[in-house]
CHARMM internal coordinates of N, CA and C (Angstrom, degrees):
IC EDIT
DIST 1 N 1 CA 1.4461
DIST 1 CA 1 C 1.5032
ANGL 1 N 1 CA 1 C 112.15
DIST 1 C 2 N 1.2974
ANGL 1 CA 1 C 2 N 117.76
DIHE 1 N 1 CA 1 C 2 N -10.52
DIST 2 N 2 CA 1.4903
ANGL 1 C 2 N 2 CA 121.05
DIHE 1 CA 1 C 2 N 2 CA 179.23
DIST 2 CA 2 C 1.5220
ANGL 2 N 2 CA 2 C 109.19
DIHE 1 C 2 N 2 CA 2 C -60.31
DIST 2 C 3 N 1.3238
ANGL 2 CA 2 C 3 N 117.40
DIHE 2 N 2 CA 2 C 3 N -39.14
DIST 3 N 3 CA 1.4713
ANGL 2 C 3 N 3 CA 120.21
DIHE 2 CA 2 C 3 N 3 CA -179.14
DIST 3 CA 3 C 1.5245
ANGL 3 N 3 CA 3 C 112.02
DIHE 2 C 3 N 3 CA 3 C -61.08
DIST 3 C 4 N 1.3671
ANGL 3 CA 3 C 4 N 115.31
DIHE 3 N 3 CA 3 C 4 N -42.16
DIST 4 N 4 CA 1.4528
ANGL 3 C 4 N 4 CA 117.69
DIHE 3 CA 3 C 4 N 4 CA 178.65
DIST 4 CA 4 C 1.5234
ANGL 4 N 4 CA 4 C 112.60
DIHE 3 C 4 N 4 CA 4 C -66.64
DIST 4 C 5 N 1.3248
ANGL 4 CA 4 C 5 N 116.12
DIHE 4 N 4 CA 4 C 5 N -37.46
DIST 5 N 5 CA 1.4503
ANGL 4 C 5 N 5 CA 120.51
DIHE 4 CA 4 C 5 N 5 CA 176.60
DIST 5 CA 5 C 1.5262
ANGL 5 N 5 CA 5 C 111.23
DIHE 4 C 5 N 5 CA 5 C -61.71
DIST 5 C 6 N 1.3383
ANGL 5 CA 5 C 6 N 115.77
DIHE 5 N 5 CA 5 C 6 N -44.23
DIST 6 N 6 CA 1.4858
ANGL 5 C 6 N 6 CA 121.15
DIHE 5 CA 5 C 6 N 6 CA 179.63
DIST 6 CA 6 C 1.5605
ANGL 6 N 6 CA 6 C 109.86
DIHE 5 C 6 N 6 CA 6 C -64.27
DIST 6 C 7 N 1.3050
ANGL 6 CA 6 C 7 N 116.09
DIHE 6 N 6 CA 6 C 7 N -39.70
DIST 7 N 7 CA 1.4704
ANGL 6 C 7 N 7 CA 119.55
DIHE 6 CA 6 C 7 N 7 CA 179.84
DIST 7 CA 7 C 1.5228
ANGL 7 N 7 CA 7 C 109.19
DIHE 6 C 7 N 7 CA 7 C -63.50
DIST 7 C 8 N 1.3239
ANGL 7 CA 7 C 8 N 117.95
DIHE 7 N 7 CA 7 C 8 N -42.06
DIST 8 N 8 CA 1.4575
ANGL 7 C 8 N 8 CA 120.97
DIHE 7 CA 7 C 8 N 8 CA 178.02
DIST 8 CA 8 C 1.5483
ANGL 8 N 8 CA 8 C 111.35
DIHE 7 C 8 N 8 CA 8 C -63.28
DIST 8 C 9 N 1.3383
ANGL 8 CA 8 C 9 N 115.78
DIHE 8 N 8 CA 8 C 9 N -45.34
DIST 9 N 9 CA 1.4602
ANGL 8 C 9 N 9 CA 121.05
DIHE 8 CA 8 C 9 N 9 CA 176.79
DIST 9 CA 9 C 1.5119
ANGL 9 N 9 CA 9 C 111.50
DIHE 8 C 9 N 9 CA 9 C -58.95
DIST 9 C 10 N 1.3339
ANGL 9 CA 9 C 10 N 117.12
DIHE 9 N 9 CA 9 C 10 N -45.37
DIST 10 N 10 CA 1.4604
ANGL 9 C 10 N 10 CA 119.38
DIHE 9 CA 9 C 10 N 10 CA 179.99
DIST 10 CA 10 C 1.5000
ANGL 10 N 10 CA 10 C 112.15
DIHE 9 C 10 N 10 CA 10 C -68.94
DIST 10 C 11 N 1.3001
ANGL 10 CA 10 C 11 N 119.83
DIHE 10 N 10 CA 10 C 11 N -33.87
DIST 11 N 11 CA 1.4474
ANGL 10 C 11 N 11 CA 122.14
DIHE 10 CA 10 C 11 N 11 CA 178.22
DIST 11 CA 11 C 1.5179
ANGL 11 N 11 CA 11 C 109.91
DIHE 10 C 11 N 11 CA 11 C -62.47
DIST 11 C 12 N 1.2838
ANGL 11 CA 11 C 12 N 117.61
DIHE 11 N 11 CA 11 C 12 N -41.21
DIST 12 N 12 CA 1.4871
ANGL 11 C 12 N 12 CA 123.02
DIHE 11 CA 11 C 12 N 12 CA 177.48
DIST 12 CA 12 C 1.5231
ANGL 12 N 12 CA 12 C 109.20
DIHE 11 C 12 N 12 CA 12 C -64.51
DIST 12 C 13 N 1.3164
ANGL 12 CA 12 C 13 N 117.48
DIHE 12 N 12 CA 12 C 13 N -44.21
DIST 13 N 13 CA 1.4696
ANGL 12 C 13 N 13 CA 121.41
DIHE 12 CA 12 C 13 N 13 CA 179.84
DIST 13 CA 13 C 1.5246
ANGL 13 N 13 CA 13 C 111.29
DIHE 12 C 13 N 13 CA 13 C -63.04
DIST 13 C 14 N 1.3107
ANGL 13 CA 13 C 14 N 117.48
DIHE 13 N 13 CA 13 C 14 N -42.36
DIST 14 N 14 CA 1.4603
ANGL 13 C 14 N 14 CA 121.98
DIHE 13 CA 13 C 14 N 14 CA 178.25
DIST 14 CA 14 C 1.5315
ANGL 14 N 14 CA 14 C 109.90
DIHE 13 C 14 N 14 CA 14 C -63.59
DIST 14 C 15 N 1.3217
ANGL 14 CA 14 C 15 N 116.96
DIHE 14 N 14 CA 14 C 15 N -44.88
DIST 15 N 15 CA 1.4648
ANGL 14 C 15 N 15 CA 120.90
DIHE 14 CA 14 C 15 N 15 CA 178.04
DIST 15 CA 15 C 1.5486
ANGL 15 N 15 CA 15 C 110.47
DIHE 14 C 15 N 15 CA 15 C -59.85
DIST 15 C 16 N 1.2816
ANGL 15 CA 15 C 16 N 116.34
DIHE 15 N 15 CA 15 C 16 N -42.48
DIST 16 N 16 CA 1.4900
ANGL 15 C 16 N 16 CA 119.71
DIHE 15 CA 15 C 16 N 16 CA 179.29
DIST 16 CA 16 C 1.5223
ANGL 16 N 16 CA 16 C 112.19
DIHE 15 C 16 N 16 CA 16 C -65.37
DIST 16 C 17 N 1.3119
ANGL 16 CA 16 C 17 N 116.56
DIHE 16 N 16 CA 16 C 17 N -39.67
DIST 17 N 17 CA 1.4724
ANGL 16 C 17 N 17 CA 121.30
DIHE 16 CA 16 C 17 N 17 CA 177.89
DIST 17 CA 17 C 1.5357
ANGL 17 N 17 CA 17 C 109.44
DIHE 16 C 17 N 17 CA 17 C -62.99
DIST 17 C 18 N 1.3043
ANGL 17 CA 17 C 18 N 116.55
DIHE 17 N 17 CA 17 C 18 N -41.13
DIST 18 N 18 CA 1.4455
ANGL 17 C 18 N 18 CA 121.45
DIHE 17 CA 17 C 18 N 18 CA 179.53
DIST 18 CA 18 C 1.5340
ANGL 18 N 18 CA 18 C 111.37
DIHE 17 C 18 N 18 CA 18 C -62.13
DIST 18 C 19 N 1.3307
ANGL 18 CA 18 C 19 N 116.38
DIHE 18 N 18 CA 18 C 19 N -42.31
DIST 19 N 19 CA 1.4575
ANGL 18 C 19 N 19 CA 121.49
DIHE 18 CA 18 C 19 N 19 CA -179.78
DIST 19 CA 19 C 1.5569
ANGL 19 N 19 CA 19 C 110.02
DIHE 18 C 19 N 19 CA 19 C -67.07
DIST 19 C 20 N 1.3060
ANGL 19 CA 19 C 20 N 115.76
DIHE 19 N 19 CA 19 C 20 N -38.30
DIST 20 N 20 CA 1.4644
ANGL 19 C 20 N 20 CA 120.41
DIHE 19 CA 19 C 20 N 20 CA 176.98
DIST 20 CA 20 C 1.4962
ANGL 20 N 20 CA 20 C 110.75
DIHE 19 C 20 N 20 CA 20 C -63.56
DIST 20 C 21 N 1.3643
ANGL 20 CA 20 C 21 N 117.23
DIHE 20 N 20 CA 20 C 21 N -43.50
DIST 21 N 21 CA 1.4539
ANGL 20 C 21 N 21 CA 121.93
DIHE 20 CA 20 C 21 N 21 CA 179.59
DIST 21 CA 21 C 1.5380
ANGL 21 N 21 CA 21 C 110.54
DIHE 20 C 21 N 21 CA 21 C -63.13
DIST 21 C 22 N 1.3012
ANGL 21 CA 21 C 22 N 117.38
DIHE 21 N 21 CA 21 C 22 N -40.41
DIST 22 N 22 CA 1.4716
ANGL 21 C 22 N 22 CA 120.37
DIHE 21 CA 21 C 22 N 22 CA 178.74
DIST 22 CA 22 C 1.5346
ANGL 22 N 22 CA 22 C 109.96
DIHE 21 C 22 N 22 CA 22 C -62.98
DIST 22 C 23 N 1.2959
ANGL 22 CA 22 C 23 N 118.07
DIHE 22 N 22 CA 22 C 23 N -45.17
DIST 23 N 23 CA 1.4623
ANGL 22 C 23 N 23 CA 121.62
DIHE 22 CA 22 C 23 N 23 CA 179.05
DIST 23 CA 23 C 1.5299
ANGL 23 N 23 CA 23 C 111.90
DIHE 22 C 23 N 23 CA 23 C -65.29
DIST 23 C 24 N 1.3038
ANGL 23 CA 23 C 24 N 117.41
DIHE 23 N 23 CA 23 C 24 N -36.96
DIST 24 N 24 CA 1.4758
ANGL 23 C 24 N 24 CA 121.53
DIHE 23 CA 23 C 24 N 24 CA 177.45
DIST 24 CA 24 C 1.5129
ANGL 24 N 24 CA 24 C 109.85
DIHE 23 C 24 N 24 CA 24 C -65.63
DIST 24 C 25 N 1.3126
ANGL 24 CA 24 C 25 N 117.82
DIHE 24 N 24 CA 24 C 25 N -43.70
DIST 25 N 25 CA 1.4828
ANGL 24 C 25 N 25 CA 122.11
DIHE 24 CA 24 C 25 N 25 CA 177.89
DIST 25 CA 25 C 1.5323
ANGL 25 N 25 CA 25 C 109.57
DIHE 24 C 25 N 25 CA 25 C -61.48
DIST 25 C 26 N 1.2963
ANGL 25 CA 25 C 26 N 116.76
DIHE 25 N 25 CA 25 C 26 N -42.99
DIST 26 N 26 CA 1.4773
ANGL 25 C 26 N 26 CA 120.57
DIHE 25 CA 25 C 26 N 26 CA 179.09
DIST 26 CA 26 C 1.5286
ANGL 26 N 26 CA 26 C 109.95
DIHE 25 C 26 N 26 CA 26 C -61.54
DIST 26 C 27 N 1.3407
ANGL 26 CA 26 C 27 N 116.34
DIHE 26 N 26 CA 26 C 27 N -44.21
DIST 27 N 27 CA 1.4565
ANGL 26 C 27 N 27 CA 121.48
DIHE 26 CA 26 C 27 N 27 CA 178.91
DIST 27 CA 27 C 1.5303
ANGL 27 N 27 CA 27 C 111.48
DIHE 26 C 27 N 27 CA 27 C -59.12
DIST 27 C 28 N 1.3579
ANGL 27 CA 27 C 28 N 115.50
DIHE 27 N 27 CA 27 C 28 N -41.76
DIST 28 N 28 CA 1.4397
ANGL 27 C 28 N 28 CA 121.29
DIHE 27 CA 27 C 28 N 28 CA 179.54
DIST 28 CA 28 C 1.5032
ANGL 28 N 28 CA 28 C 114.84
DIHE 27 C 28 N 28 CA 28 C -77.81
DIST 28 C 29 N 1.3412
ANGL 28 CA 28 C 29 N 117.40
DIHE 28 N 28 CA 28 C 29 N -9.59
DIST 29 N 29 CA 1.4642
ANGL 28 C 29 N 29 CA 121.31
DIHE 28 CA 28 C 29 N 29 CA 177.61
DIST 29 CA 29 C 1.5223
ANGL 29 N 29 CA 29 C 113.29
DIHE 28 C 29 N 29 CA 29 C 78.23
DIST 29 C 30 N 1.3500
ANGL 29 CA 29 C 30 N 117.59
DIHE 29 N 29 CA 29 C 30 N 28.50
DIST 30 N 30 CA 1.4667
ANGL 29 C 30 N 30 CA 120.87
DIHE 29 CA 29 C 30 N 30 CA 179.42
DIST 30 CA 30 C 1.5372
ANGL 30 N 30 CA 30 C 109.54
DIHE 29 C 30 N 30 CA 30 C -121.56
DIST 30 C 31 N 1.3492
ANGL 30 CA 30 C 31 N 116.51
DIHE 30 N 30 CA 30 C 31 N 151.32
DIST 31 N 31 CA 1.4631
ANGL 30 C 31 N 31 CA 117.58
DIHE 30 CA 30 C 31 N 31 CA 177.05
DIST 31 CA 31 C 1.4993
ANGL 31 N 31 CA 31 C 112.75
DIHE 30 C 31 N 31 CA 31 C -71.66
DIST 31 C 32 N 1.3304
ANGL 31 CA 31 C 32 N 115.44
DIHE 31 N 31 CA 31 C 32 N 156.69
DIST 32 N 32 CA 1.4465
ANGL 31 C 32 N 32 CA 119.94
DIHE 31 CA 31 C 32 N 32 CA 177.78
DIST 32 CA 32 C 1.5399
ANGL 32 N 32 CA 32 C 106.59
DIHE 31 C 32 N 32 CA 32 C -125.42
DIST 32 C 33 N 1.3439
ANGL 32 CA 32 C 33 N 114.66
DIHE 32 N 32 CA 32 C 33 N 146.85
DIST 33 N 33 CA 1.4908
ANGL 32 C 33 N 33 CA 119.67
DIHE 32 CA 32 C 33 N 33 CA 179.00
DIST 33 CA 33 C 1.5010
ANGL 33 N 33 CA 33 C 106.89
DIHE 32 C 33 N 33 CA 33 C -119.52
DIST 33 C 34 N 1.3515
ANGL 33 CA 33 C 34 N 115.76
DIHE 33 N 33 CA 33 C 34 N 138.83
DIST 34 N 34 CA 1.4358
ANGL 33 C 34 N 34 CA 121.73
DIHE 33 CA 33 C 34 N 34 CA 178.77
DIST 34 CA 34 C 1.5045
ANGL 34 N 34 CA 34 C 109.86
DIHE 33 C 34 N 34 CA 34 C -158.84
DIST 34 C 35 N 1.3283
ANGL 34 CA 34 C 35 N 114.97
DIHE 34 N 34 CA 34 C 35 N 172.90
DIST 35 N 35 CA 1.4638
ANGL 34 C 35 N 35 CA 119.45
DIHE 34 CA 34 C 35 N 35 CA 177.43
DIST 35 CA 35 C 1.5245
ANGL 35 N 35 CA 35 C 108.61
DIHE 34 C 35 N 35 CA 35 C -122.44
DIST 35 C 36 N 1.3617
ANGL 35 CA 35 C 36 N 113.74
DIHE 35 N 35 CA 35 C 36 N 140.34
DIST 36 N 36 CA 1.4759
ANGL 35 C 36 N 36 CA 120.67
DIHE 35 CA 35 C 36 N 36 CA 177.88
DIST 36 CA 36 C 1.4951
ANGL 36 N 36 CA 36 C 106.78
DIHE 35 C 36 N 36 CA 36 C -145.19
DIST 36 C 37 N 1.3240
ANGL 36 CA 36 C 37 N 118.25
DIHE 36 N 36 CA 36 C 37 N 100.09
DIST 37 N 37 CA 1.4691
ANGL 36 C 37 N 37 CA 121.03
DIHE 36 CA 36 C 37 N 37 CA -176.73
DIST 37 CA 37 C 1.5295
ANGL 37 N 37 CA 37 C 114.73
DIHE 36 C 37 N 37 CA 37 C -60.46
DIST 37 C 38 N 1.3104
ANGL 37 CA 37 C 38 N 116.66
DIHE 37 N 37 CA 37 C 38 N -16.44
DIST 38 N 38 CA 1.4759
ANGL 37 C 38 N 38 CA 120.20
DIHE 37 CA 37 C 38 N 38 CA 177.74
DIST 38 CA 38 C 1.5386
ANGL 38 N 38 CA 38 C 110.23
DIHE 37 C 38 N 38 CA 38 C -76.31
DIST 38 C 39 N 1.3381
ANGL 38 CA 38 C 39 N 117.04
DIHE 38 N 38 CA 38 C 39 N -16.78
DIST 39 N 39 CA 1.4642
ANGL 38 C 39 N 39 CA 120.95
DIHE 38 CA 38 C 39 N 39 CA -177.48
DIST 39 CA 39 C 1.5010
ANGL 39 N 39 CA 39 C 111.50
DIHE 38 C 39 N 39 CA 39 C -103.19
DIST 39 C 40 N 1.3407
ANGL 39 CA 39 C 40 N 116.78
DIHE 39 N 39 CA 39 C 40 N -49.14
DIST 40 N 40 CA 1.4563
ANGL 39 C 40 N 40 CA 120.22
DIHE 39 CA 39 C 40 N 40 CA 179.14
DIST 40 CA 40 C 1.5161
ANGL 40 N 40 CA 40 C 109.30
DIHE 39 C 40 N 40 CA 40 C -160.85
DIST 40 C 41 N 1.3108
ANGL 40 CA 40 C 41 N 116.49
DIHE 40 N 40 CA 40 C 41 N 168.44
DIST 41 N 41 CA 1.4458
ANGL 40 C 41 N 41 CA 122.94
DIHE 40 CA 40 C 41 N 41 CA -179.75
DIST 41 CA 41 C 1.5134
ANGL 41 N 41 CA 41 C 108.14
DIHE 40 C 41 N 41 CA 41 C -96.91
DIST 41 C 42 N 1.3018
ANGL 41 CA 41 C 42 N 117.28
DIHE 41 N 41 CA 41 C 42 N 80.92
DIST 42 N 42 CA 1.4684
ANGL 41 C 42 N 42 CA 121.57
DIHE 41 CA 41 C 42 N 42 CA -178.06
DIST 42 CA 42 C 1.5042
ANGL 42 N 42 CA 42 C 112.84
DIHE 41 C 42 N 42 CA 42 C 158.14
DIST 42 C 43 N 1.3246
ANGL 42 CA 42 C 43 N 114.38
DIHE 42 N 42 CA 42 C 43 N -155.53
DIST 43 N 43 CA 1.4669
ANGL 42 C 43 N 43 CA 121.34
DIHE 42 CA 42 C 43 N 43 CA -175.73
DIST 43 CA 43 C 1.5141
ANGL 43 N 43 CA 43 C 109.96
DIHE 42 C 43 N 43 CA 43 C -95.40
DIST 43 C 44 N 1.3268
ANGL 43 CA 43 C 44 N 114.92
DIHE 43 N 43 CA 43 C 44 N 138.84
DIST 44 N 44 CA 1.4621
ANGL 43 C 44 N 44 CA 122.01
DIHE 43 CA 43 C 44 N 44 CA 177.46
DIST 44 CA 44 C 1.5098
ANGL 44 N 44 CA 44 C 107.49
DIHE 43 C 44 N 44 CA 44 C -111.00
DIST 44 C 45 N 1.3262
ANGL 44 CA 44 C 45 N 116.92
DIHE 44 N 44 CA 44 C 45 N 129.09
DIST 45 N 45 CA 1.4630
ANGL 44 C 45 N 45 CA 120.89
DIHE 44 CA 44 C 45 N 45 CA 172.97
DIST 45 CA 45 C 1.5370
ANGL 45 N 45 CA 45 C 105.32
DIHE 44 C 45 N 45 CA 45 C -105.88
DIST 45 C 46 N 1.3166
ANGL 45 CA 45 C 46 N 115.49
DIHE 45 N 45 CA 45 C 46 N 126.18
DIST 46 N 46 CA 1.4744
ANGL 45 C 46 N 46 CA 121.14
DIHE 45 CA 45 C 46 N 46 CA 176.49
DIST 46 CA 46 C 1.5049
ANGL 46 N 46 CA 46 C 108.67
DIHE 45 C 46 N 46 CA 46 C -115.07
DIST 46 C 47 N 1.3270
ANGL 46 CA 46 C 47 N 114.32
DIHE 46 N 46 CA 46 C 47 N 122.95
DIST 47 N 47 CA 1.4765
ANGL 46 C 47 N 47 CA 119.81
DIHE 46 CA 46 C 47 N 47 CA -179.77
DIST 47 CA 47 C 1.5540
ANGL 47 N 47 CA 47 C 109.32
DIHE 46 C 47 N 47 CA 47 C -85.70
DIST 47 C 48 N 1.3536
ANGL 47 CA 47 C 48 N 116.82
DIHE 47 N 47 CA 47 C 48 N 161.77
DIST 48 N 48 CA 1.4622
ANGL 47 C 48 N 48 CA 119.76
DIHE 47 CA 47 C 48 N 48 CA -175.61
DIST 48 CA 48 C 1.5218
ANGL 48 N 48 CA 48 C 114.53
DIHE 47 C 48 N 48 CA 48 C -56.61
DIST 48 C 49 N 1.3340
ANGL 48 CA 48 C 49 N 118.20
DIHE 48 N 48 CA 48 C 49 N -31.91
DIST 49 N 49 CA 1.4526
ANGL 48 C 49 N 49 CA 119.85
DIHE 48 CA 48 C 49 N 49 CA -179.16
DIST 49 CA 49 C 1.5626
ANGL 49 N 49 CA 49 C 112.99
DIHE 48 C 49 N 49 CA 49 C -82.13
DIST 49 C 50 N 1.3542
ANGL 49 CA 49 C 50 N 116.07
DIHE 49 N 49 CA 49 C 50 N -2.04
DIST 50 N 50 CA 1.4626
ANGL 49 C 50 N 50 CA 120.41
DIHE 49 CA 49 C 50 N 50 CA 174.42
DIST 50 CA 50 C 1.5169
ANGL 50 N 50 CA 50 C 114.15
DIHE 49 C 50 N 50 CA 50 C 107.08
DIST 50 C 51 N 1.3035
ANGL 50 CA 50 C 51 N 119.59
DIHE 50 N 50 CA 50 C 51 N -8.25
DIST 51 N 51 CA 1.4443
ANGL 50 C 51 N 51 CA 123.10
DIHE 50 CA 50 C 51 N 51 CA 176.91
DIST 51 CA 51 C 1.5482
ANGL 51 N 51 CA 51 C 108.68
DIHE 50 C 51 N 51 CA 51 C -61.11
DIST 51 C 52 N 1.3370
ANGL 51 CA 51 C 52 N 116.57
DIHE 51 N 51 CA 51 C 52 N 132.64
DIST 52 N 52 CA 1.4692
ANGL 51 C 52 N 52 CA 121.32
DIHE 51 CA 51 C 52 N 52 CA 179.24
DIST 52 CA 52 C 1.5079
ANGL 52 N 52 CA 52 C 109.54
DIHE 51 C 52 N 52 CA 52 C -121.58
DIST 52 C 53 N 1.3326
ANGL 52 CA 52 C 53 N 115.24
DIHE 52 N 52 CA 52 C 53 N 142.04
DIST 53 N 53 CA 1.4484
ANGL 52 C 53 N 53 CA 120.66
DIHE 52 CA 52 C 53 N 53 CA -179.05
DIST 53 CA 53 C 1.5336
ANGL 53 N 53 CA 53 C 110.11
DIHE 52 C 53 N 53 CA 53 C -139.97
DIST 53 C 54 N 1.3062
ANGL 53 CA 53 C 54 N 116.44
DIHE 53 N 53 CA 53 C 54 N 141.93
DIST 54 N 54 CA 1.4668
ANGL 53 C 54 N 54 CA 120.84
DIHE 53 CA 53 C 54 N 54 CA 170.61
DIST 54 CA 54 C 1.5059
ANGL 54 N 54 CA 54 C 104.72
DIHE 53 C 54 N 54 CA 54 C -83.55
DIST 54 C 55 N 1.3247
ANGL 54 CA 54 C 55 N 117.49
DIHE 54 N 54 CA 54 C 55 N 122.39
DIST 55 N 55 CA 1.4783
ANGL 54 C 55 N 55 CA 120.49
DIHE 54 CA 54 C 55 N 55 CA -177.04
DIST 55 CA 55 C 1.5247
ANGL 55 N 55 CA 55 C 110.67
DIHE 54 C 55 N 55 CA 55 C -125.29
DIST 55 C 56 N 1.3335
ANGL 55 CA 55 C 56 N 113.23
DIHE 55 N 55 CA 55 C 56 N 162.65
DIST 56 N 56 CA 1.4754
ANGL 55 C 56 N 56 CA 120.02
DIHE 55 CA 55 C 56 N 56 CA 176.85
DIST 56 CA 56 C 1.5267
ANGL 56 N 56 CA 56 C 105.89
DIHE 55 C 56 N 56 CA 56 C -141.51
DIST 56 C 57 N 1.3427
ANGL 56 CA 56 C 57 N 115.91
DIHE 56 N 56 CA 56 C 57 N 145.75
DIST 57 N 57 CA 1.4778
ANGL 56 C 57 N 57 CA 120.87
DIHE 56 CA 56 C 57 N 57 CA 176.68
DIST 57 CA 57 C 1.5236
ANGL 57 N 57 CA 57 C 108.31
DIHE 56 C 57 N 57 CA 57 C -93.03
DIST 57 C 58 N 1.3281
ANGL 57 CA 57 C 58 N 115.68
DIHE 57 N 57 CA 57 C 58 N 126.74
DIST 58 N 58 CA 1.4822
ANGL 57 C 58 N 58 CA 122.10
DIHE 57 CA 57 C 58 N 58 CA 178.30
DIST 58 CA 58 C 1.5148
ANGL 58 N 58 CA 58 C 107.57
DIHE 57 C 58 N 58 CA 58 C -133.26
DIST 58 C 59 N 1.3140
ANGL 58 CA 58 C 59 N 116.05
DIHE 58 N 58 CA 58 C 59 N 119.34
DIST 59 N 59 CA 1.4675
ANGL 58 C 59 N 59 CA 121.59
DIHE 58 CA 58 C 59 N 59 CA -178.95
DIST 59 CA 59 C 1.5285
ANGL 59 N 59 CA 59 C 113.02
DIHE 58 C 59 N 59 CA 59 C 50.03
DIST 59 C 60 N 1.3239
ANGL 59 CA 59 C 60 N 116.30
DIHE 59 N 59 CA 59 C 60 N 41.25
DIST 60 N 60 CA 1.4764
ANGL 59 C 60 N 60 CA 121.01
DIHE 59 CA 59 C 60 N 60 CA 179.38
DIST 60 CA 60 C 1.4900
ANGL 60 N 60 CA 60 C 115.28
DIHE 59 C 60 N 60 CA 60 C 79.58
DIST 60 C 61 N 1.3215
ANGL 60 CA 60 C 61 N 118.77
DIHE 60 N 60 CA 60 C 61 N 1.09
DIST 61 N 61 CA 1.4807
ANGL 60 C 61 N 61 CA 122.91
DIHE 60 CA 60 C 61 N 61 CA 179.89
DIST 61 CA 61 C 1.5233
ANGL 61 N 61 CA 61 C 108.28
DIHE 60 C 61 N 61 CA 61 C -109.92
DIST 61 C 62 N 1.3110
ANGL 61 CA 61 C 62 N 115.37
DIHE 61 N 61 CA 61 C 62 N 144.96
DIST 62 N 62 CA 1.4640
ANGL 61 C 62 N 62 CA 121.46
DIHE 61 CA 61 C 62 N 62 CA 176.37
DIST 62 CA 62 C 1.5226
ANGL 62 N 62 CA 62 C 108.03
DIHE 61 C 62 N 62 CA 62 C -90.61
DIST 62 C 63 N 1.3305
ANGL 62 CA 62 C 63 N 115.95
DIHE 62 N 62 CA 62 C 63 N 121.57
DIST 63 N 63 CA 1.4507
ANGL 62 C 63 N 63 CA 123.71
DIHE 62 CA 62 C 63 N 63 CA -179.20
DIST 63 CA 63 C 1.5241
ANGL 63 N 63 CA 63 C 109.25
DIHE 62 C 63 N 63 CA 63 C -109.74
DIST 63 C 64 N 1.3389
ANGL 63 CA 63 C 64 N 117.66
DIHE 63 N 63 CA 63 C 64 N 129.09
DIST 64 N 64 CA 1.4554
ANGL 63 C 64 N 64 CA 121.01
DIHE 63 CA 63 C 64 N 64 CA 177.36
DIST 64 CA 64 C 1.5050
ANGL 64 N 64 CA 64 C 108.51
DIHE 63 C 64 N 64 CA 64 C -80.15
DIST 64 C 65 N 1.3290
ANGL 64 CA 64 C 65 N 115.50
DIHE 64 N 64 CA 64 C 65 N 123.34
DIST 65 N 65 CA 1.4454
ANGL 64 C 65 N 65 CA 122.47
DIHE 64 CA 64 C 65 N 65 CA 176.92
DIST 65 CA 65 C 1.5189
ANGL 65 N 65 CA 65 C 110.81
DIHE 64 C 65 N 65 CA 65 C -84.85
DIST 65 C 66 N 1.3416
ANGL 65 CA 65 C 66 N 115.32
DIHE 65 N 65 CA 65 C 66 N -46.06
DIST 66 N 66 CA 1.4690
ANGL 65 C 66 N 66 CA 120.49
DIHE 65 CA 65 C 66 N 66 CA 178.55
DIST 66 CA 66 C 1.5402
ANGL 66 N 66 CA 66 C 109.46
DIHE 65 C 66 N 66 CA 66 C -162.04
DIST 66 C 67 N 1.3332
ANGL 66 CA 66 C 67 N 115.29
DIHE 66 N 66 CA 66 C 67 N 153.67
DIST 67 N 67 CA 1.4282
ANGL 66 C 67 N 67 CA 121.36
DIHE 66 CA 66 C 67 N 67 CA 172.32
DIST 67 CA 67 C 1.5475
ANGL 67 N 67 CA 67 C 108.10
DIHE 66 C 67 N 67 CA 67 C -80.31
DIST 67 C 68 N 1.3259
ANGL 67 CA 67 C 68 N 116.82
DIHE 67 N 67 CA 67 C 68 N 143.58
DIST 68 N 68 CA 1.4590
ANGL 67 C 68 N 68 CA 121.62
DIHE 67 CA 67 C 68 N 68 CA -178.77
DIST 68 CA 68 C 1.5038
ANGL 68 N 68 CA 68 C 109.41
DIHE 67 C 68 N 68 CA 68 C -117.64
DIST 68 C 69 N 1.3133
ANGL 68 CA 68 C 69 N 116.72
DIHE 68 N 68 CA 68 C 69 N 155.11
DIST 69 N 69 CA 1.4864
ANGL 68 C 69 N 69 CA 118.80
DIHE 68 CA 68 C 69 N 69 CA 176.36
DIST 69 CA 69 C 1.5029
ANGL 69 N 69 CA 69 C 112.09
DIHE 68 C 69 N 69 CA 69 C -66.52
DIST 69 C 70 N 1.3180
ANGL 69 CA 69 C 70 N 117.83
DIHE 69 N 69 CA 69 C 70 N 156.41
DIST 70 N 70 CA 1.4634
ANGL 69 C 70 N 70 CA 120.70
DIHE 69 CA 69 C 70 N 70 CA -179.79
DIST 70 CA 70 C 1.5276
ANGL 70 N 70 CA 70 C 110.48
DIHE 69 C 70 N 70 CA 70 C -65.42
DIST 70 C 71 N 1.3445
ANGL 70 CA 70 C 71 N 112.48
DIHE 70 N 70 CA 70 C 71 N 154.78
DIST 71 N 71 CA 1.4717
ANGL 70 C 71 N 71 CA 118.65
DIHE 70 CA 70 C 71 N 71 CA 176.24
DIST 71 CA 71 C 1.5196
ANGL 71 N 71 CA 71 C 108.89
DIHE 70 C 71 N 71 CA 71 C -72.29
DIST 71 C 72 N 1.3134
ANGL 71 CA 71 C 72 N 116.75
DIHE 71 N 71 CA 71 C 72 N 140.13
DIST 72 N 72 CA 1.4874
ANGL 71 C 72 N 72 CA 119.74
DIHE 71 CA 71 C 72 N 72 CA 179.06
DIST 72 CA 72 C 1.5241
ANGL 72 N 72 CA 72 C 110.96
DIHE 71 C 72 N 72 CA 72 C -102.97
END
COOR INIT
IC SEED 1 N 1 CA 1 C
IC BUILD
């Protein structure tokens, strides 16, 4: 069961690193891209002011699929 415990610990650490990266991007005024299956099936672009969009890359361009609610 040690392996499962380590996996849970690492999952929390990865989640925390992701939140830190989002806050750092916001502080720098740049968008951040990430995936969260609880929100949508694909890539989420979050802008510095908090706007979130489900996006897809098509021929090198980023296409907005839908606007998403802000993160709480």
